[in-house]
Legacy VTK file of the C-alpha trace (Angstrom):
# vtk DataFile Version 3.0
C-alpha trace
ASCII
DATASET POLYDATA
POINTS 368 float
-11.833 -8.665 -6.491
-14.327 -8.547 -9.027
-14.259 -5.883 -11.516
-18.319 -5.883 -10.881
-18.392 -5.984 -6.794
-20.888 -8.681 -5.414
-23.476 -7.725 -2.698
-21.267 -8.737 0.129
-18.605 -6.627 -1.619
-21.258 -3.702 -1.396
-22.296 -4.904 1.906
-18.323 -4.352 3.220
-17.528 -1.631 1.523
-20.664 0.099 3.099
-20.162 -1.516 6.543
-16.582 -0.010 6.546
-17.532 3.684 4.709
-19.506 4.129 7.597
-17.110 3.218 10.260
-14.764 5.636 8.958
-17.183 8.443 8.646
-18.180 7.689 12.387
-15.039 9.782 13.719
-14.351 7.763 16.956
-11.980 8.219 19.121
-10.290 4.540 19.090
-10.810 4.209 15.287
-7.547 1.611 15.283
-9.425 -0.630 18.234
-12.542 0.168 16.073
-11.267 -1.383 12.855
-9.602 -4.353 14.584
-12.687 -5.138 16.535
-14.283 -5.190 12.535
-12.005 -7.702 11.747
-9.684 -4.834 8.921
-6.012 -5.764 9.890
-7.135 -9.470 9.158
-9.214 -8.610 5.916
-7.529 -11.666 3.501
-6.056 -13.957 5.818
-7.002 -17.224 6.964
-8.777 -17.564 10.282
-7.094 -20.131 11.680
-4.273 -16.602 12.134
-7.142 -14.673 13.755
-7.860 -13.097 10.329
-11.274 -12.765 8.444
-10.265 -14.892 5.289
-11.684 -13.669 1.917
-8.747 -12.777 0.121
-6.721 -9.438 -1.046
-9.189 -8.094 -2.707
-11.083 -7.558 0.843
-8.333 -5.873 1.647
-8.916 -3.245 -1.578
-11.962 -2.813 -0.733
-10.681 -0.856 2.709
-7.766 0.857 0.782
-10.025 3.258 -1.160
-12.445 3.748 1.688
-9.522 4.582 3.511
-8.285 6.909 0.746
-12.104 8.606 1.144
-11.781 8.986 4.409
-7.779 10.076 5.326
-7.469 6.973 7.785
-3.884 6.997 8.909
-1.679 4.850 7.618
-0.455 3.322 10.159
-3.506 0.653 9.573
-1.998 -0.139 6.099
0.941 -0.402 7.509
0.337 -3.007 10.425
-2.335 -4.534 7.300
0.583 -5.094 4.441
2.872 -6.385 7.225
0.616 -8.881 8.106
0.648 -10.246 4.562
3.946 -9.925 4.192
4.297 -12.749 6.762
1.865 -14.848 5.394
3.250 -14.762 2.230
7.013 -15.203 3.568
7.135 -16.334 6.554
5.916 -19.920 7.238
3.717 -21.531 9.770
6.118 -21.054 12.454
5.951 -16.914 12.165
2.189 -16.571 10.917
1.672 -18.512 14.187
3.287 -16.231 15.838
2.614 -13.087 14.685
-0.486 -12.260 13.057
-3.340 -13.636 15.553
-1.319 -10.426 17.749
-1.397 -8.174 14.270
-4.971 -9.419 13.459
-6.625 -8.321 17.099
-5.095 -5.059 16.688
-2.588 -5.832 20.146
0.716 -5.425 18.033
1.577 -3.163 14.884
3.810 -3.063 12.192
5.448 -2.011 9.079
8.123 -3.295 6.286
10.867 -2.267 4.983
11.100 -5.340 2.165
11.171 -2.927 -1.087
13.350 0.058 -2.368
11.265 3.467 -1.413
12.137 4.843 -4.480
11.515 2.200 -6.733
9.282 -1.117 -5.434
10.558 -3.243 -8.233
13.766 -3.274 -6.455
13.776 -6.186 -3.590
17.473 -6.306 -2.879
17.819 -6.576 0.451
20.776 -3.785 2.211
21.060 -5.003 5.475
23.502 -7.332 6.126
22.236 -11.137 8.340
24.926 -12.333 10.582
24.766 -15.608 12.246
26.683 -15.967 15.701
27.953 -20.157 16.839
24.940 -20.355 18.990
22.515 -19.447 15.921
21.493 -16.316 16.498
20.904 -13.729 13.821
21.614 -9.939 13.858
21.133 -7.129 11.806
23.567 -4.623 10.353
22.551 -1.190 8.086
19.841 1.260 6.966
16.222 0.690 6.217
15.870 5.218 4.643
12.201 5.489 4.571
9.961 2.980 6.863
6.417 4.250 6.729
4.858 4.325 10.423
8.061 3.004 11.838
7.293 5.654 14.716
3.975 4.201 16.274
5.153 -0.029 14.853
6.090 -2.829 17.468
7.688 -5.061 15.100
9.466 -4.270 11.321
9.614 -6.820 8.697
12.976 -6.786 7.171
15.109 -8.679 5.247
18.662 -9.028 4.978
21.480 -10.301 2.848
23.469 -13.463 4.049
27.101 -14.788 3.688
25.860 -16.206 0.846
24.403 -13.453 -0.710
21.016 -14.871 -0.663
17.975 -12.445 0.943
16.474 -13.749 4.523
13.267 -12.537 5.823
13.208 -11.798 9.710
10.672 -9.757 12.207
12.149 -7.016 14.453
10.711 -5.285 17.828
11.760 -1.886 16.987
12.661 -1.369 20.948
15.065 -3.307 20.798
19.631 -2.693 21.643
20.634 -1.092 18.281
17.851 0.477 17.298
18.010 3.704 15.983
14.905 6.380 14.406
15.116 8.792 13.309
11.755 10.991 11.666
11.277 12.283 8.575
9.654 14.856 8.305
6.536 14.597 5.554
3.711 16.826 4.368
-0.151 15.486 4.805
0.869 14.595 8.193
1.860 10.573 6.943
4.569 9.553 9.213
8.108 7.677 8.148
12.050 7.626 9.609
15.278 6.241 8.957
15.804 3.357 10.896
19.496 2.218 11.338
20.234 -1.275 12.917
23.664 -1.890 14.958
24.145 -5.122 15.219
20.430 -6.298 16.244
19.397 -9.619 17.369
16.290 -10.946 15.618
12.966 -12.323 16.994
12.490 -14.192 14.235
13.030 -16.079 10.904
10.861 -16.334 8.929
10.681 -19.535 6.535
12.959 -21.526 8.861
16.246 -19.077 7.379
15.398 -20.280 4.044
16.581 -17.677 1.055
13.398 -15.635 0.009
12.405 -15.871 -3.879
12.444 -12.437 -5.939
9.170 -13.337 -7.241
7.694 -13.840 -3.208
9.182 -10.956 -2.519
7.870 -8.951 -5.665
4.664 -10.615 -5.159
4.326 -8.262 -1.449
5.821 -5.112 -3.047
3.040 -5.534 -6.354
0.973 -6.176 -3.270
1.525 -2.771 -1.325
1.780 -0.876 -4.446
-2.018 -1.982 -5.508
-3.345 -1.335 -2.270
-2.151 2.136 -2.469
-3.201 2.409 -5.859
-6.669 1.716 -4.563
-6.182 4.402 -1.771
-5.006 7.067 -4.205
-8.463 6.040 -6.153
-10.356 6.456 -2.735
-9.027 9.836 -3.066
-9.232 11.320 -6.179
-13.388 10.459 -5.667
-13.447 11.854 -2.512
-12.382 15.100 -4.262
-14.307 14.069 -6.622
-17.881 14.653 -5.161
-16.630 17.326 -2.852
-15.862 19.072 -5.800
-19.286 18.134 -7.686
-21.063 19.187 -4.343
-19.518 22.923 -4.686
-20.017 23.799 -8.559
-23.778 23.617 -8.010
-23.307 26.053 -5.075
-21.055 28.220 -6.207
-22.189 31.058 -8.297
-20.895 33.280 -11.138
-23.143 34.988 -13.829
-25.889 34.103 -11.825
-25.791 30.531 -11.962
-23.896 27.828 -10.788
-20.366 27.156 -12.088
-21.713 23.410 -12.642
-24.237 24.329 -15.788
-20.959 25.587 -17.970
-19.631 23.202 -20.361
-16.237 23.950 -18.994
-16.292 22.531 -15.812
-18.205 19.867 -16.501
-15.610 18.716 -18.755
-13.427 18.833 -15.957
-15.832 16.760 -14.014
-15.900 14.039 -16.291
-12.332 13.927 -17.057
-11.695 13.258 -13.524
-14.674 10.667 -13.318
-13.545 8.614 -16.411
-9.417 9.135 -14.966
-10.186 7.917 -11.647
-12.501 5.294 -13.167
-10.247 3.331 -15.046
-7.440 3.617 -12.266
-9.774 1.945 -9.935
-10.421 -1.178 -12.470
-6.810 -1.098 -13.370
-5.976 -1.094 -9.725
-8.959 -3.893 -8.876
-7.764 -5.955 -12.033
-3.793 -6.427 -10.200
-5.448 -6.905 -6.438
-7.053 -10.341 -8.380
-4.122 -11.014 -10.068
-2.167 -11.011 -7.086
-4.364 -13.147 -5.246
-4.315 -15.667 -7.532
-0.482 -15.986 -6.420
0.766 -14.130 -8.917
3.745 -12.011 -8.911
1.651 -9.629 -11.540
3.900 -6.762 -12.629
2.638 -5.742 -15.560
-0.705 -4.958 -13.716
1.052 -3.633 -10.927
2.723 -1.257 -13.342
-0.525 -0.152 -14.489
-2.300 0.246 -11.606
0.213 2.735 -10.272
0.605 4.588 -13.491
-3.300 4.758 -13.512
-3.882 6.354 -10.098
-1.213 8.699 -9.624
-1.643 10.499 -13.215
-5.257 9.989 -11.729
-5.160 11.294 -8.133
-2.829 13.977 -9.243
-5.458 15.973 -12.082
-8.264 15.462 -9.707
-6.662 17.021 -6.904
-5.522 19.767 -8.778
-8.827 20.117 -11.260
-10.439 19.953 -7.679
-8.618 22.841 -6.929
-9.510 24.751 -9.803
-13.149 24.437 -9.336
-13.071 25.385 -5.775
-11.100 28.896 -6.601
-9.906 31.153 -3.855
-11.666 28.612 -1.489
-9.739 25.822 -2.493
-6.387 26.925 -1.124
-8.338 27.921 1.887
-6.787 26.173 4.464
-10.391 25.825 6.315
-12.003 23.321 3.123
-10.242 20.770 4.170
-9.210 20.174 0.111
-5.545 20.120 0.596
-6.168 17.299 2.954
-6.611 15.304 0.169
-4.453 16.468 -2.452
-1.043 16.136 0.373
-1.997 12.371 0.575
-2.231 11.805 -3.318
1.040 13.497 -3.710
3.203 11.774 -1.139
1.184 7.912 -1.999
1.748 8.998 -5.591
5.662 8.999 -5.070
5.706 6.667 -2.764
7.448 3.176 -4.234
8.139 5.359 -7.681
5.576 7.214 -9.269
4.004 6.752 -12.492
7.501 7.490 -14.985
9.166 4.602 -12.635
6.026 2.093 -12.705
6.477 2.912 -16.420
9.609 0.913 -16.566
7.969 -1.678 -15.079
6.239 -2.643 -17.814
10.021 -3.176 -19.726
11.045 -5.495 -17.333
7.995 -7.827 -17.539
8.314 -7.163 -21.373
12.420 -8.868 -20.710
11.003 -11.658 -18.316
8.556 -12.861 -20.822
10.674 -12.753 -24.132
12.910 -14.832 -21.739
10.007 -17.491 -20.489
9.721 -17.478 -24.366
13.137 -18.237 -24.857
13.408 -21.135 -22.548
9.948 -22.367 -23.362
10.643 -22.796 -27.236
14.304 -24.471 -26.676
12.533 -27.010 -24.469
10.436 -28.317 -27.230
13.607 -27.887 -29.894
11.818 -24.859 -31.783
LINES 1 369
368 0 1 2 3 4 5 6 7 8 9 10 11 12 13 14 15 16 17 18 19 20 21 22 23 24 25 26 27 28 29 30 31 32 33 34 35 36 37 38 39 40 41 42 43 44 45 46 47 48 49 50 51 52 53 54 55 56 57 58 59 60 61 62 63 64 65 66 67 68 69 70 71 72 73 74 75 76 77 78 79 80 81 82 83 84 85 86 87 88 89 90 91 92 93 94 95 96 97 98 99 100 101 102 103 104 105 106 107 108 109 110 111 112 113 114 115 116 117 118 119 120 121 122 123 124 125 126 127 128 129 130 131 132 133 134 135 136 137 138 139 140 141 142 143 144 145 146 147 148 149 150 151 152 153 154 155 156 157 158 159 160 161 162 163 164 165 166 167 168 169 170 171 172 173 174 175 176 177 178 179 180 181 182 183 184 185 186 187 188 189 190 191 192 193 194 195 196 197 198 199 200 201 202 203 204 205 206 207 208 209 210 211 212 213 214 215 216 217 218 219 220 221 222 223 224 225 226 227 228 229 230 231 232 233 234 235 236 237 238 239 240 241 242 243 244 245 246 247 248 249 250 251 252 253 254 255 256 257 258 259 260 261 262 263 264 265 266 267 268 269 270 271 272 273 274 275 276 277 278 279 280 281 282 283 284 285 286 287 288 289 290 291 292 293 294 295 296 297 298 299 300 301 302 303 304 305 306 307 308 309 310 311 312 313 314 315 316 317 318 319 320 321 322 323 324 325 326 327 328 329 330 331 332 333 334 335 336 337 338 339 340 341 342 343 344 345 346 347 348 349 350 351 352 353 354 355 356 357 358 359 360 361 362 363 364 365 366 367
């Protein structure tokens, strides 16, 4: 995703905004037909081509329109399969995912800290070669509406192996969690569940690839938060021009103008940070530093944008009929999912340690 959007980017943004604003009954089908689930995936697997940046454009518009997160979960699962799965798994699953024939979710990283990609499932292999999973995934987005889950498990050697499991398989238990804003998540329990596919022919998954997958999801979430903030900013600007105090619109008061300006500045910084992270991940990097900055900026900007929007709306901002609370609730959930700004700050420390270790190796190699 370029920091200065191309005409193609603008056209895609306008098309998605119009589609999401139409309020059609079959939004899932319309988005699938438009190729949203295949954005950034190769055409050979039914994708729309392009790069992850194209999916980033959708994520921002999805935040504006409060698009159901089921679409995000499926698109992220598809990208996880593309990064981790290998040719066989991509051919098996991506055509159905990109066409919207099935929905998917992931359980590949810690919901409290996306930097933690340690597998929590135990993966055992029978004598006939069948893999089985046992364990619990504490927080899985949209599992109640998904057909499959992309999950990892540790084998007897302690290696992390990736799998695809159909959620209606015997031994899979789902317990929905109560969350604000209509966000859907569940606890998944696997009791000796046979898997439907083994990623990358059962080879151990590298931590860098797992981290890149998690960071892609975090960067896309950051753009969703930017879209949420931009939506409430636009609503707030409109409201301040029609709400009058002391005989004139409150938009004419300098204090209100300063609040709106701060909202705009914070969201602009968050958007640029998230676009930078998406661009780095699109080029095959794990982009830990860029993702951390995007997370910090977007979580903070969305939080303050929604709070300031409620303040400038006054009492009307807390009336359910205004709908402003819907964006606020989405901001609260997405700002904590995978770790908030405080957790992301720790990723920066991790990145510094990693850079220092690489520098030490290079110096030893050069004999310095």
